[in-house]
A tleap script that builds the chain and sets N, CA, C and O, in Angstrom:
source leaprc.protein.ff14SB
mol = sequence {
  NMET VAL ALA LEU ASN ARG VAL GLN LYS LEU
  LEU THR SER MET MET ALA VAL VAL ILE SER
  GLU SER THR LEU LEU LYS PHE VAL LEU ARG
  CYS HIE GLN ALA LEU ASP ALA TRP GLU ARG
  GLN ALA LYS GLU HIE GLN LEU LEU SER PRO
  VAL MET HIE VAL ASP GLU THR SER LEU ARG
  VAL ASP GLN LEU ASN TYR TRP ILE HIE VAL
  TYR SER ALA GLY ASP ILE THR LEU LYS CYS
  LEU HIE ARG LYS ARG GLY LYS ALA ALA ILE
  CGLU
}
set mol.1.N position { 38.314 -2.013 -17.095 }
set mol.1.CA position { 36.914 -2.290 -16.980 }
set mol.1.C position { 36.210 -1.735 -18.203 }
set mol.1.O position { 35.932 -0.541 -18.314 }
set mol.2.N position { 35.931 -2.671 -19.131 }
set mol.2.CA position { 35.309 -2.292 -20.388 }
set mol.2.C position { 34.091 -3.207 -20.614 }
set mol.2.O position { 34.151 -4.399 -20.315 }
set mol.3.N position { 33.025 -2.671 -21.123 }
set mol.3.CA position { 31.803 -3.444 -21.389 }
set mol.3.C position { 32.103 -4.543 -22.419 }
set mol.3.O position { 32.878 -4.345 -23.354 }
set mol.4.N position { 31.471 -5.699 -22.220 }
set mol.4.CA position { 31.717 -6.821 -23.124 }
set mol.4.C position { 31.399 -6.491 -24.580 }
set mol.4.O position { 32.123 -6.900 -25.488 }
set mol.5.N position { 30.293 -5.736 -24.801 }
set mol.5.CA position { 29.953 -5.454 -26.198 }
set mol.5.C position { 31.012 -4.574 -26.874 }
set mol.5.O position { 31.220 -4.668 -28.083 }
set mol.6.N position { 31.682 -3.716 -26.086 }
set mol.6.CA position { 32.784 -2.919 -26.666 }
set mol.6.C position { 33.958 -3.773 -27.017 }
set mol.6.O position { 34.594 -3.568 -28.050 }
set mol.7.N position { 34.270 -4.764 -26.144 }
set mol.7.CA position { 35.362 -5.690 -26.436 }
set mol.7.C position { 35.016 -6.518 -27.654 }
set mol.7.O position { 35.875 -6.765 -28.501 }
set mol.8.N position { 33.756 -6.955 -27.757 }
set mol.8.CA position { 33.318 -7.721 -28.946 }
set mol.8.C position { 33.524 -6.917 -30.199 }
set mol.8.O position { 34.059 -7.439 -31.177 }
set mol.9.N position { 33.123 -5.676 -30.209 }
set mol.9.CA position { 33.265 -4.806 -31.400 }
set mol.9.C position { 34.709 -4.591 -31.752 }
set mol.9.O position { 35.067 -4.607 -32.930 }
set mol.10.N position { 35.557 -4.389 -30.752 }
set mol.10.CA position { 36.981 -4.162 -30.997 }
set mol.10.C position { 37.598 -5.425 -31.599 }
set mol.10.O position { 38.330 -5.327 -32.583 }
set mol.11.N position { 37.329 -6.594 -31.046 }
set mol.11.CA position { 37.893 -7.827 -31.559 }
set mol.11.C position { 37.356 -8.140 -32.952 }
set mol.11.O position { 38.091 -8.627 -33.811 }
set mol.12.N position { 36.099 -7.865 -33.169 }
set mol.12.CA position { 35.507 -8.097 -34.517 }
set mol.12.C position { 36.205 -7.210 -35.538 }
set mol.12.O position { 36.507 -7.655 -36.645 }
set mol.13.N position { 36.463 -5.952 -35.171 }
set mol.13.CA position { 37.127 -5.052 -36.132 }
set mol.13.C position { 38.573 -5.449 -36.355 }
set mol.13.O position { 39.105 -5.208 -37.439 }
set mol.14.N position { 39.228 -6.049 -35.372 }
set mol.14.CA position { 40.623 -6.433 -35.506 }
set mol.14.C position { 40.805 -7.776 -36.217 }
set mol.14.O position { 41.752 -7.973 -36.978 }
set mol.15.N position { 39.864 -8.700 -35.943 }
set mol.15.CA position { 40.051 -10.086 -36.456 }
set mol.15.C position { 39.007 -10.510 -37.465 }
set mol.15.O position { 39.099 -11.596 -38.038 }
set mol.16.N position { 37.994 -9.648 -37.693 }
set mol.16.CA position { 36.863 -9.994 -38.584 }
set mol.16.C position { 36.168 -11.296 -38.172 }
set mol.16.O position { 35.704 -12.071 -39.009 }
set mol.17.N position { 36.114 -11.509 -36.835 }
set mol.17.CA position { 35.436 -12.677 -36.277 }
set mol.17.C position { 34.634 -12.200 -35.085 }
set mol.17.O position { 35.106 -11.386 -34.292 }
set mol.18.N position { 33.408 -12.715 -34.962 }
set mol.18.CA position { 32.584 -12.338 -33.839 }
set mol.18.C position { 32.795 -13.385 -32.720 }
set mol.18.O position { 32.624 -14.583 -32.942 }
set mol.19.N position { 33.164 -12.915 -31.533 }
set mol.19.CA position { 33.378 -13.772 -30.382 }
set mol.19.C position { 32.223 -13.532 -29.397 }
set mol.19.O position { 31.946 -12.390 -29.031 }
set mol.20.N position { 31.558 -14.602 -28.975 }
set mol.20.CA position { 30.368 -14.454 -28.111 }
set mol.20.C position { 30.743 -13.940 -26.753 }
set mol.20.O position { 31.885 -14.067 -26.313 }
set mol.21.N position { 29.731 -13.336 -26.067 }
set mol.21.CA position { 29.964 -12.806 -24.730 }
set mol.21.C position { 30.340 -13.973 -23.793 }
set mol.21.O position { 31.154 -13.811 -22.884 }
set mol.22.N position { 29.746 -15.124 -24.025 }
set mol.22.CA position { 30.026 -16.302 -23.181 }
set mol.22.C position { 31.501 -16.675 -23.273 }
set mol.22.O position { 32.126 -16.976 -22.255 }
set mol.23.N position { 32.065 -16.659 -24.482 }
set mol.23.CA position { 33.473 -16.978 -24.673 }
set mol.23.C position { 34.353 -15.923 -23.962 }
set mol.23.O position { 35.346 -16.264 -23.319 }
set mol.24.N position { 33.976 -14.656 -24.088 }
set mol.24.CA position { 34.723 -13.604 -23.436 }
set mol.24.C position { 34.674 -13.744 -21.921 }
set mol.24.O position { 35.675 -13.519 -21.241 }
set mol.25.N position { 33.500 -14.118 -21.388 }
set mol.25.CA position { 33.381 -14.289 -19.933 }
set mol.25.C position { 34.233 -15.465 -19.472 }
set mol.25.O position { 34.857 -15.398 -18.412 }
set mol.26.N position { 34.266 -16.521 -20.242 }
set mol.26.CA position { 35.103 -17.695 -19.899 }
set mol.26.C position { 36.576 -17.297 -19.889 }
set mol.26.O position { 37.337 -17.754 -19.037 }
set mol.27.N position { 36.981 -16.440 -20.840 }
set mol.27.CA position { 38.369 -15.969 -20.886 }
set mol.27.C position { 38.686 -15.131 -19.646 }
set mol.27.O position { 39.756 -15.284 -19.056 }
set mol.28.N position { 37.779 -14.260 -19.250 }
set mol.28.CA position { 37.976 -13.431 -18.044 }
set mol.28.C position { 38.087 -14.321 -16.815 }
set mol.28.O position { 38.933 -14.077 -15.955 }
set mol.29.N position { 37.249 -15.349 -16.717 }
set mol.29.CA position { 37.288 -16.261 -15.588 }
set mol.29.C position { 38.647 -17.001 -15.544 }
set mol.29.O position { 39.224 -17.160 -14.468 }
set mol.30.N position { 39.153 -17.448 -16.700 }
set mol.30.CA position { 40.430 -18.118 -16.739 }
set mol.30.C position { 41.561 -17.195 -16.304 }
set mol.30.O position { 42.484 -17.613 -15.604 }
set mol.31.N position { 41.481 -15.955 -16.719 }
set mol.31.CA position { 42.502 -14.957 -16.277 }
set mol.31.C position { 42.434 -14.761 -14.782 }
set mol.31.O position { 43.463 -14.710 -14.108 }
set mol.32.N position { 41.223 -14.651 -14.258 }
set mol.32.CA position { 41.026 -14.472 -12.825 }
set mol.32.C position { 41.615 -15.650 -12.053 }
set mol.32.O position { 42.306 -15.446 -11.055 }
set mol.33.N position { 41.360 -16.847 -12.488 }
set mol.33.CA position { 41.886 -18.050 -11.817 }
set mol.33.C position { 43.413 -18.109 -11.929 }
set mol.33.O position { 44.086 -18.490 -10.971 }
set mol.34.N position { 43.960 -17.738 -13.079 }
set mol.34.CA position { 45.386 -17.790 -13.274 }
set mol.34.C position { 46.099 -16.770 -12.396 }
set mol.34.O position { 47.227 -17.011 -11.966 }
set mol.35.N position { 45.463 -15.637 -12.124 }
set mol.35.CA position { 46.085 -14.613 -11.289 }
set mol.35.C position { 45.904 -14.822 -9.783 }
set mol.35.O position { 46.481 -14.084 -8.984 }
set mol.36.N position { 45.124 -15.802 -9.398 }
set mol.36.CA position { 44.842 -16.051 -7.993 }
set mol.36.C position { 46.104 -16.325 -7.200 }
set mol.36.O position { 46.315 -15.737 -6.139 }
set mol.37.N position { 46.951 -17.220 -7.711 }
set mol.37.CA position { 48.195 -17.576 -6.981 }
set mol.37.C position { 49.132 -16.361 -6.942 }
set mol.37.O position { 49.782 -16.116 -5.926 }
set mol.38.N position { 49.203 -15.610 -8.031 }
set mol.38.CA position { 50.063 -14.402 -8.042 }
set mol.38.C position { 49.574 -13.417 -6.993 }
set mol.38.O position { 50.388 -12.840 -6.272 }
set mol.39.N position { 48.291 -13.213 -6.892 }
set mol.39.CA position { 47.730 -12.266 -5.940 }
set mol.39.C position { 48.081 -12.652 -4.512 }
set mol.39.O position { 48.469 -11.799 -3.713 }
set mol.40.N position { 47.944 -13.951 -4.184 }
set mol.40.CA position { 48.286 -14.405 -2.836 }
set mol.40.C position { 49.781 -14.140 -2.533 }
set mol.40.O position { 50.125 -13.668 -1.450 }
set mol.41.N position { 50.640 -14.447 -3.488 }
set mol.41.CA position { 52.061 -14.191 -3.298 }
set mol.41.C position { 52.369 -12.697 -3.158 }
set mol.41.O position { 53.240 -12.310 -2.378 }
set mol.42.N position { 51.659 -11.872 -3.908 }
set mol.42.CA position { 51.863 -10.422 -3.867 }
set mol.42.C position { 51.453 -9.909 -2.502 }
set mol.42.O position { 52.145 -9.059 -1.943 }
set mol.43.N position { 50.348 -10.396 -1.941 }
set mol.43.CA position { 49.921 -9.957 -0.609 }
set mol.43.C position { 50.960 -10.355 0.443 }
set mol.43.O position { 51.289 -9.549 1.314 }
set mol.44.N position { 51.472 -11.565 0.378 }
set mol.44.CA position { 52.483 -12.030 1.324 }
set mol.44.C position { 53.724 -11.142 1.216 }
set mol.44.O position { 54.298 -10.753 2.233 }
set mol.45.N position { 54.139 -10.823 -0.007 }
set mol.45.CA position { 55.318 -9.987 -0.245 }
set mol.45.C position { 55.088 -8.600 0.392 }
set mol.45.O position { 55.974 -8.061 1.056 }
set mol.46.N position { 53.911 -8.043 0.184 }
set mol.46.CA position { 53.650 -6.734 0.729 }
set mol.46.C position { 53.608 -6.698 2.240 }
set mol.46.O position { 54.070 -5.748 2.873 }
set mol.47.N position { 53.045 -7.750 2.807 }
set mol.47.CA position { 52.961 -7.780 4.292 }
set mol.47.C position { 54.346 -7.934 4.928 }
set mol.47.O position { 54.548 -7.539 6.076 }
set mol.48.N position { 55.289 -8.500 4.193 }
set mol.48.CA position { 56.677 -8.627 4.714 }
set mol.48.C position { 57.515 -7.393 4.449 }
set mol.48.O position { 58.611 -7.254 4.992 }
set mol.49.N position { 57.006 -6.496 3.620 }
set mol.49.CA position { 57.742 -5.288 3.264 }
set mol.49.C position { 57.845 -4.344 4.456 }
set mol.49.O position { 56.887 -4.202 5.215 }
set mol.50.N position { 59.000 -3.695 4.630 }
set mol.50.CA position { 59.131 -2.747 5.766 }
set mol.50.C position { 58.279 -1.507 5.610 }
set mol.50.O position { 57.946 -0.858 6.602 }
set mol.51.N position { 57.914 -1.159 4.361 }
set mol.51.CA position { 57.090 0.018 4.117 }
set mol.51.C position { 56.009 -0.339 3.103 }
set mol.51.O position { 56.275 -0.998 2.098 }
set mol.52.N position { 54.803 0.100 3.378 }
set mol.52.CA position { 53.696 -0.112 2.413 }
set mol.52.C position { 52.919 1.189 2.341 }
set mol.52.O position { 52.593 1.783 3.369 }
set mol.53.N position { 52.622 1.630 1.133 }
set mol.53.CA position { 51.813 2.807 0.905 }
set mol.53.C position { 50.385 2.358 0.698 }
set mol.53.O position { 50.132 1.434 -0.075 }
set mol.54.N position { 49.447 2.999 1.379 }
set mol.54.CA position { 48.024 2.641 1.291 }
set mol.54.C position { 47.207 3.900 0.987 }
set mol.54.O position { 47.427 4.961 1.569 }
set mol.55.N position { 46.260 3.749 0.058 }
set mol.55.CA position { 45.387 4.873 -0.272 }
set mol.55.C position { 44.030 4.315 -0.645 }
set mol.55.O position { 43.893 3.121 -0.913 }
set mol.56.N position { 43.023 5.182 -0.661 }
set mol.56.CA position { 41.694 4.744 -1.032 }
set mol.56.C position { 40.975 5.891 -1.736 }
set mol.56.O position { 41.238 7.071 -1.503 }
set mol.57.N position { 40.057 5.483 -2.607 }
set mol.57.CA position { 39.258 6.477 -3.295 }
set mol.57.C position { 37.873 5.897 -3.549 }
set mol.57.O position { 37.742 4.686 -3.731 }
set mol.58.N position { 36.865 6.709 -3.565 }
set mol.58.CA position { 35.477 6.203 -3.670 }
set mol.58.C position { 35.144 5.874 -5.112 }
set mol.58.O position { 35.738 6.392 -6.058 }
set mol.59.N position { 34.162 4.982 -5.236 }
set mol.59.CA position { 33.669 4.564 -6.548 }
set mol.59.C position { 32.215 4.169 -6.391 }
set mol.59.O position { 31.884 3.400 -5.489 }
set mol.60.N position { 31.330 4.677 -7.253 }
set mol.60.CA position { 29.917 4.333 -7.201 }
set mol.60.C position { 29.703 3.031 -7.946 }
set mol.60.O position { 30.104 2.883 -9.100 }
set mol.61.N position { 29.055 2.078 -7.260 }
set mol.61.CA position { 28.674 0.815 -7.844 }
set mol.61.C position { 27.198 0.554 -7.541 }
set mol.61.O position { 26.810 0.428 -6.380 }
set mol.62.N position { 26.392 0.473 -8.578 }
set mol.62.CA position { 24.931 0.291 -8.403 }
set mol.62.C position { 24.356 1.298 -7.440 }
set mol.62.O position { 23.570 0.937 -6.564 }
set mol.63.N position { 24.728 2.547 -7.581 }
set mol.63.CA position { 24.266 3.690 -6.781 }
set mol.63.C position { 24.690 3.637 -5.320 }
set mol.63.O position { 24.124 4.343 -4.485 }
set mol.64.N position { 25.674 2.811 -5.004 }
set mol.64.CA position { 26.224 2.712 -3.624 }
set mol.64.C position { 27.699 3.138 -3.677 }
set mol.64.O position { 28.382 2.956 -4.685 }
set mol.65.N position { 28.162 3.706 -2.570 }
set mol.65.CA position { 29.572 4.054 -2.455 }
set mol.65.C position { 30.392 2.848 -2.087 }
set mol.65.O position { 30.088 2.179 -1.100 }
set mol.66.N position { 31.401 2.554 -2.833 }
set mol.66.CA position { 32.399 1.546 -2.552 }
set mol.66.C position { 33.753 2.260 -2.496 }
set mol.66.O position { 33.846 3.454 -2.781 }
set mol.67.N position { 34.772 1.536 -2.134 }
set mol.67.CA position { 36.086 2.127 -2.031 }
set mol.67.C position { 37.120 1.243 -2.714 }
set mol.67.O position { 37.162 0.032 -2.497 }
set mol.68.N position { 37.957 1.869 -3.546 }
set mol.68.CA position { 39.080 1.200 -4.150 }
set mol.68.C position { 40.263 1.437 -3.227 }
set mol.68.O position { 40.688 2.574 -3.018 }
set mol.69.N position { 40.782 0.364 -2.685 }
set mol.69.CA position { 41.939 0.467 -1.794 }
set mol.69.C position { 43.175 0.055 -2.570 }
set mol.69.O position { 43.194 -0.999 -3.205 }
set mol.70.N position { 44.204 0.885 -2.520 }
set mol.70.CA position { 45.436 0.689 -3.262 }
set mol.70.C position { 46.557 0.424 -2.270 }
set mol.70.O position { 46.806 1.219 -1.364 }
set mol.71.N position { 47.228 -0.704 -2.457 }
set mol.71.CA position { 48.322 -1.087 -1.571 }
set mol.71.C position { 49.583 -1.237 -2.437 }
set mol.71.O position { 49.581 -1.993 -3.409 }
set mol.72.N position { 50.639 -0.530 -2.089 }
set mol.72.CA position { 51.865 -0.526 -2.885 }
set mol.72.C position { 53.065 -0.736 -2.012 }
set mol.72.O position { 53.246 -0.037 -1.015 }
set mol.73.N position { 53.899 -1.704 -2.377 }
set mol.73.CA position { 55.146 -1.958 -1.671 }
set mol.73.C position { 56.158 -2.439 -2.720 }
set mol.73.O position { 55.914 -3.416 -3.428 }
set mol.74.N position { 57.268 -1.755 -2.806 }
set mol.74.CA position { 58.263 -2.118 -3.806 }
set mol.74.C position { 57.679 -1.930 -5.204 }
set mol.74.O position { 57.158 -0.865 -5.535 }
set mol.75.N position { 57.771 -2.956 -6.000 }
set mol.75.CA position { 57.287 -2.862 -7.394 }
set mol.75.C position { 55.920 -3.536 -7.583 }
set mol.75.O position { 55.501 -3.780 -8.715 }
set mol.76.N position { 55.230 -3.835 -6.487 }
set mol.76.CA position { 53.919 -4.489 -6.558 }
set mol.76.C position { 52.832 -3.541 -6.028 }
set mol.76.O position { 52.934 -2.967 -4.944 }
set mol.77.N position { 51.805 -3.417 -6.844 }
set mol.77.CA position { 50.646 -2.615 -6.465 }
set mol.77.C position { 49.383 -3.452 -6.584 }
set mol.77.O position { 49.142 -4.065 -7.624 }
set mol.78.N position { 48.575 -3.483 -5.533 }
set mol.78.CA position { 47.303 -4.203 -5.564 }
set mol.78.C position { 46.177 -3.215 -5.385 }
set mol.78.O position { 46.305 -2.266 -4.612 }
set mol.79.N position { 45.068 -3.419 -6.088 }
set mol.79.CA position { 43.904 -2.634 -5.950 }
set mol.79.C position { 42.746 -3.560 -5.598 }
set mol.79.O position { 42.521 -4.570 -6.264 }
set mol.80.N position { 41.999 -3.199 -4.526 }
set mol.80.CA position { 40.910 -4.052 -4.062 }
set mol.80.C position { 39.669 -3.181 -3.882 }
set mol.80.O position { 39.755 -2.056 -3.389 }
set mol.81.N position { 38.536 -3.705 -4.280 }
set mol.81.CA position { 37.235 -3.040 -4.117 }
set mol.81.C position { 36.642 -3.518 -2.799 }
set mol.81.O position { 36.617 -4.721 -2.538 }
set mol.82.N position { 36.168 -2.606 -1.969 }
set mol.82.CA position { 35.600 -2.973 -0.682 }
set mol.82.C position { 34.434 -2.025 -0.384 }
set mol.82.O position { 34.448 -0.863 -0.790 }
set mol.83.N position { 33.431 -2.535 0.328 }
set mol.83.CA position { 32.284 -1.731 0.659 }
set mol.83.C position { 32.593 -0.661 1.691 }
set mol.83.O position { 31.940 0.382 1.730 }
set mol.84.N position { 33.591 -0.923 2.529 }
set mol.84.CA position { 33.908 0.027 3.617 }
set mol.84.C position { 35.246 0.683 3.341 }
set mol.84.O position { 35.990 0.280 2.447 }
set mol.85.N position { 35.529 1.698 4.127 }
set mol.85.CA position { 36.810 2.434 4.021 }
set mol.85.C position { 37.469 2.390 5.406 }
set mol.85.O position { 36.879 1.935 6.386 }
set mol.86.N position { 38.690 2.872 5.447 }
set mol.86.CA position { 39.368 3.005 6.721 }
set mol.86.C position { 39.943 1.682 7.252 }
set mol.86.O position { 40.183 0.755 6.478 }
set mol.87.N position { 40.158 1.598 8.544 }
set mol.87.CA position { 40.799 0.476 9.189 }
set mol.87.C position { 40.112 -0.871 8.913 }
set mol.87.O position { 40.782 -1.867 8.640 }
set mol.88.N position { 38.831 -0.895 8.982 }
set mol.88.CA position { 38.064 -2.139 8.761 }
set mol.88.C position { 38.382 -2.774 7.409 }
set mol.88.O position { 38.560 -3.986 7.293 }
set mol.89.N position { 38.448 -1.916 6.394 }
set mol.89.CA position { 38.726 -2.423 5.029 }
set mol.89.C position { 40.179 -2.754 4.860 }
set mol.89.O position { 40.515 -3.740 4.205 }
set mol.90.N position { 41.067 -1.940 5.442 }
set mol.90.CA position { 42.509 -2.185 5.261 }
set mol.90.C position { 42.916 -3.507 5.908 }
set mol.90.O position { 43.734 -4.240 5.352 }
set mol.91.N position { 42.364 -3.814 7.057 }
set mol.91.CA position { 42.710 -5.075 7.725 }
set mol.91.C position { 42.154 -6.246 6.913 }
set mol.91.O position { 42.331 -7.402 7.297 }
savepdb mol mol.pdb
quit
C-alpha cells in the first residue's frame, strides 16, 4: 500500500518517464481483475484444508477501526479487510 505519487516518483527516477495517476490506477485495476480467479481458487483450497490458521489485527481507515483478517492454510495466505472482527467477519 503505497501512495500513487510515491509510485510515480519512483518510476520516474527509474525510467525517466512520467506515468500518470490514471495509468497507474488502470494498472492496479487490471492486476485486481487478474487476481480474482486466483483468489477464488485460493479460498476453495483453504476451505478444503484440514487445518487453517486464522488471525486478525486492527487497522485505522478514515478514523474508523477495521480489521485485517489473515487466513493461512498450507502455502496460501489470504488477507482480507473487514469492518467487523470475530465470527461475523470470519464467516
